C-alpha positions as CSV (number, residue, x, y, z in Angstrom):
1,X,1.0,25.1,-15.4
2,X,3.3,27.8,-16.5
3,X,7.1,28.4,-16.9
4,X,7.3,30.3,-13.6
5,X,6.0,27.2,-11.7
6,X,8.5,25.0,-13.5
7,X,11.3,27.5,-12.7
8,X,10.4,27.6,-9.0
9,X,10.3,23.8,-8.8
10,X,13.7,23.5,-10.6
11,X,15.4,26.0,-8.3
12,X,13.9,24.5,-5.2
13,X,15.0,20.9,-6.1
14,X,18.4,21.6,-7.7
15,X,20.1,22.9,-4.6
16,X,20.2,19.4,-3.2
17,X,23.3,18.9,-5.4
18,X,25.2,21.5,-3.4
19,X,25.7,19.1,-0.5
20,X,26.6,16.0,-2.5
21,X,30.3,16.7,-2.9
22,X,30.8,15.8,0.7
23,X,30.8,12.2,-0.5
24,X,34.2,12.8,-2.1
25,X,35.8,13.4,1.3
26,X,37.9,10.2,1.2
27,X,40.7,10.8,3.7
28,X,38.8,11.1,6.9
29,X,38.9,9.2,10.2
30,X,36.3,6.7,11.4
31,X,35.2,9.2,14.1
32,X,34.6,11.8,11.5
33,X,32.5,9.4,9.5
34,X,30.5,8.6,12.6
35,X,29.9,12.4,13.1
36,X,28.8,12.9,9.5
37,X,26.5,9.8,9.7
38,X,25.0,11.1,12.9
39,X,24.6,14.6,11.4
40,X,22.7,13.1,8.5
41,X,20.5,11.3,10.9
42,X,19.8,14.6,12.8
43,X,18.6,16.3,9.6
44,X,16.2,13.4,8.8
45,X,14.9,13.4,12.4
46,X,14.0,17.0,12.0
47,X,12.2,16.3,8.7
48,X,10.3,13.5,10.4
49,X,9.3,15.8,13.3
50,X,8.3,18.6,10.8
51,X,6.2,16.3,8.6
52,X,4.4,14.5,11.5
53,X,3.9,17.8,13.5
54,X,2.3,19.7,10.7
55,X,0.1,16.7,9.7
56,X,-1.1,15.9,13.2
57,X,-1.6,19.6,14.0
58,X,-4.0,19.9,11.0
59,X,-6.0,16.9,12.0
60,X,-6.2,18.1,15.6
61,X,-7.6,21.5,14.5
62,X,-10.3,19.6,12.6
63,X,-11.1,17.5,15.7
64,X,-11.3,20.7,17.9
65,X,-13.6,22.3,15.3
66,X,-15.9,19.3,15.4
67,X,-16.3,19.7,19.2
68,X,-17.5,23.3,18.5
69,X,-20.3,22.2,16.3
70,X,-18.6,22.3,12.9
71,X,-18.9,19.4,10.5
72,X,-15.2,18.5,10.4
73,X,-15.2,15.2,12.2
74,X,-15.4,13.2,8.9
75,X,-12.6,15.1,7.4
76,X,-10.4,14.5,10.5
77,X,-11.1,10.8,10.3
78,X,-10.4,10.6,6.6
79,X,-7.1,12.6,6.9
80,X,-6.1,10.4,9.8
81,X,-6.6,7.3,7.7
82,X,-4.7,8.7,4.8
83,X,-1.8,9.7,7.0
84,X,-1.6,6.3,8.6
85,X,-2.0,4.5,5.3
86,X,0.8,6.5,3.8
87,X,3.0,5.9,6.8
88,X,2.4,2.1,6.6
89,X,3.0,2.0,2.8
90,X,6.1,4.1,3.1
91,X,7.6,2.1,5.9
92,X,6.7,-1.4,4.7
93,X,7.6,-0.7,1.1
94,X,11.2,0.1,2.2
95,X,11.3,-3.2,4.2
96,X,10.1,-5.0,1.1
97,X,12.7,-3.2,-1.1
98,X,15.5,-4.3,1.2
99,X,14.3,-7.9,1.5
100,X,13.7,-8.2,-2.2
101,X,16.7,-6.4,-3.7
102,X,19.3,-6.5,-1.0
103,X,19.6,-10.2,-0.6
104,X,22.5,-10.3,1.8
105,X,22.1,-9.4,5.5
106,X,22.8,-5.8,6.3
107,X,25.7,-6.8,8.5
108,X,27.2,-8.9,5.8
109,X,27.3,-6.2,3.2
110,X,30.7,-4.7,2.4
111,X,31.1,-1.3,4.0
112,X,31.1,0.6,0.7
113,X,28.0,-1.3,-0.6
114,X,26.2,-0.6,2.7
115,X,27.0,3.1,2.6
116,X,25.7,3.3,-1.0
117,X,22.6,1.4,0.0
118,X,21.8,3.7,2.9
119,X,22.6,6.9,0.8
120,X,20.1,5.8,-1.9
121,X,17.4,5.1,0.7
122,X,17.9,8.5,2.1
123,X,17.5,10.0,-1.4
124,X,14.3,8.1,-1.8
125,X,12.9,9.3,1.5
126,X,13.9,12.9,0.9
127,X,12.5,12.7,-2.7
128,X,9.1,11.7,-1.4
129,X,9.3,14.6,1.1
130,X,10.3,17.0,-1.6
131,X,7.3,15.9,-3.7
132,X,5.1,17.5,-1.0
133,X,7.2,20.7,-1.3
134,X,6.5,20.9,-5.0
135,X,2.8,20.4,-4.3
136,X,2.9,23.4,-1.9
137,X,4.5,25.6,-4.5
138,X,2.0,24.6,-7.1
139,X,-0.9,25.2,-4.8
140,X,0.3,28.7,-4.0
141,X,0.5,29.7,-7.6
142,X,-2.8,28.1,-8.3
143,X,-4.4,30.4,-5.8
144,X,-2.7,33.4,-7.3
145,X,-0.2,33.9,-4.5
146,X,2.8,34.5,-6.6
147,X,4.9,36.1,-3.9
148,X,4.1,33.2,-1.6
149,X,5.2,30.7,-4.2
150,X,8.5,32.6,-4.7
151,X,9.2,32.6,-1.0
152,X,8.4,28.9,-0.8
153,X,10.8,28.2,-3.7
154,X,13.6,30.1,-2.1
155,X,13.0,28.6,1.4
156,X,12.8,25.1,0.1
157,X,16.0,25.7,-1.9
158,X,17.9,26.6,1.3
159,X,16.4,23.6,3.1
160,X,17.2,21.2,0.3
161,X,20.9,22.1,0.3
162,X,21.1,20.6,3.8
163,X,19.3,17.5,2.5
164,X,21.9,16.9,-0.1
165,X,24.5,16.8,2.7
166,X,22.3,14.3,4.4
167,X,22.5,12.0,1.4
168,X,26.2,12.3,1.0
169,X,27.3,12.0,4.6
170,X,27.1,8.2,4.8
171,X,29.3,8.0,1.7
172,X,32.2,10.0,3.2
173,X,35.3,7.8,3.2
174,X,34.0,5.6,0.5
175,X,34.3,5.8,-3.3
176,X,31.2,7.5,-4.6
177,X,31.1,7.9,-8.4
178,X,29.8,11.1,-10.0
179,X,27.2,9.0,-11.8
180,X,25.9,7.6,-8.5
181,X,25.7,11.1,-6.9
182,X,23.9,12.5,-9.9
183,X,21.4,9.7,-9.7
184,X,20.9,10.2,-5.9
185,X,20.5,13.9,-6.5
186,X,17.9,13.4,-9.2
187,X,16.0,11.0,-6.9
188,X,16.1,13.4,-4.0
189,X,15.6,16.7,-5.8
190,X,13.7,15.7,-8.9
191,X,10.4,15.1,-7.1
192,X,10.2,18.8,-6.2
193,X,9.7,19.6,-9.8
194,X,7.5,16.6,-10.3
195,X,5.3,17.9,-7.4
196,X,5.0,21.2,-9.1
197,X,3.8,19.5,-12.3
198,X,1.4,17.2,-10.5
199,X,0.2,20.0,-8.1
200,X,-0.6,22.3,-11.1
201,X,-3.2,19.7,-12.2
202,X,-4.3,18.1,-9.0
203,X,-5.5,20.3,-6.1
204,X,-6.2,17.7,-3.4
205,X,-5.6,17.8,0.3
206,X,-6.2,14.1,0.5
207,X,-3.3,13.4,-1.9
208,X,-1.1,15.9,0.1
209,X,-1.9,14.2,3.4
210,X,-1.2,10.7,2.0
211,X,2.1,12.0,0.6
212,X,3.0,13.4,4.0
213,X,2.5,9.9,5.6
214,X,4.4,8.3,2.8
215,X,7.4,10.6,3.3
216,X,7.3,10.0,7.1
217,X,7.2,6.3,6.7
218,X,10.2,6.2,4.4
219,X,12.2,8.6,6.5
220,X,11.4,6.6,9.6
221,X,12.9,3.5,8.0
222,X,16.0,5.4,6.8
223,X,16.6,6.8,10.3
224,X,16.6,3.2,11.6
225,X,19.1,2.3,9.0
226,X,21.4,5.2,9.8
227,X,21.3,4.4,13.5
228,X,22.2,0.8,12.7
229,X,25.1,2.0,10.6
230,X,26.2,4.4,13.3
231,X,26.6,1.6,15.8
232,X,29.5,0.2,13.8
233,X,31.3,3.5,14.0
234,X,33.3,4.6,17.1
235,X,32.6,7.5,19.4
236,X,29.2,7.8,21.2
237,X,29.9,11.4,22.2
238,X,30.8,12.3,18.6
239,X,27.6,10.6,17.4
240,X,25.4,12.6,19.9
241,X,27.1,15.9,18.8
242,X,26.5,15.0,15.2
243,X,22.8,14.3,15.9
244,X,22.4,17.6,17.7
245,X,24.3,19.5,14.9
246,X,22.2,18.0,12.1
247,X,19.0,18.7,13.9
248,X,20.1,22.3,14.6
249,X,21.1,22.9,11.0
250,X,17.8,21.7,9.7
251,X,15.9,23.7,12.4
252,X,17.7,26.9,11.7
253,X,17.1,26.7,7.9
254,X,13.4,26.0,8.6
255,X,13.2,29.0,11.0
256,X,14.8,31.2,8.3
257,X,12.0,30.2,6.0
258,X,9.4,31.0,8.6
259,X,11.1,34.3,9.5
260,X,10.8,35.4,5.8
261,X,7.1,35.2,5.9
262,X,6.4,31.6,5.0
């Protein structure tokens, strides 16, 4: 591990703080809150599609290769098991967390407490996703692809800025302290740097596949929470527009990354 790797991880993870000030928007209508909540959901839906799509595509390629006489069937089965195991652990661990630490029913929680609860779970889901981004940066530098690592860091930095907005959106109209937002930002963005550190020592596709499944499981749970929260807010049309807008923002930032050679 070198200083350049650490710098890439720090830059890629820190931009998540750029979107967090949205939580300080206090004087907004319930319809606007509904839009922001739906926008956050749209961002996470794109992340889920992205993670699942890339993971499944890799497994499918191995299965196709096995039908052409290559010895890749075992790898395909192992990766499938790791992906599903990660998905199950990510999803069920969030259910356990809510049942264990959030003792009141979700509909009985005060609005502010519920918003903070959802925002923190979003941060956890994004954090696990960002761990895999850090692993990707580390793997690029480990193979001597410095330019690729730089582009990854820049691309992830752009993408993570929208993720910070996703964390803050459910808190709009509530009283979010600076301390809470800093903690949420560290939970969401810090794993990018942690992924770089771990990835510089561990070069494992198995670990990466399990991490993809873990991130997908947590994000799937959080999407369900956001949809539940959205039902208490008015304006179905506004919610649908928010979903579309959030998905489109995440999609455009991802396409910009791809367009720049990633």
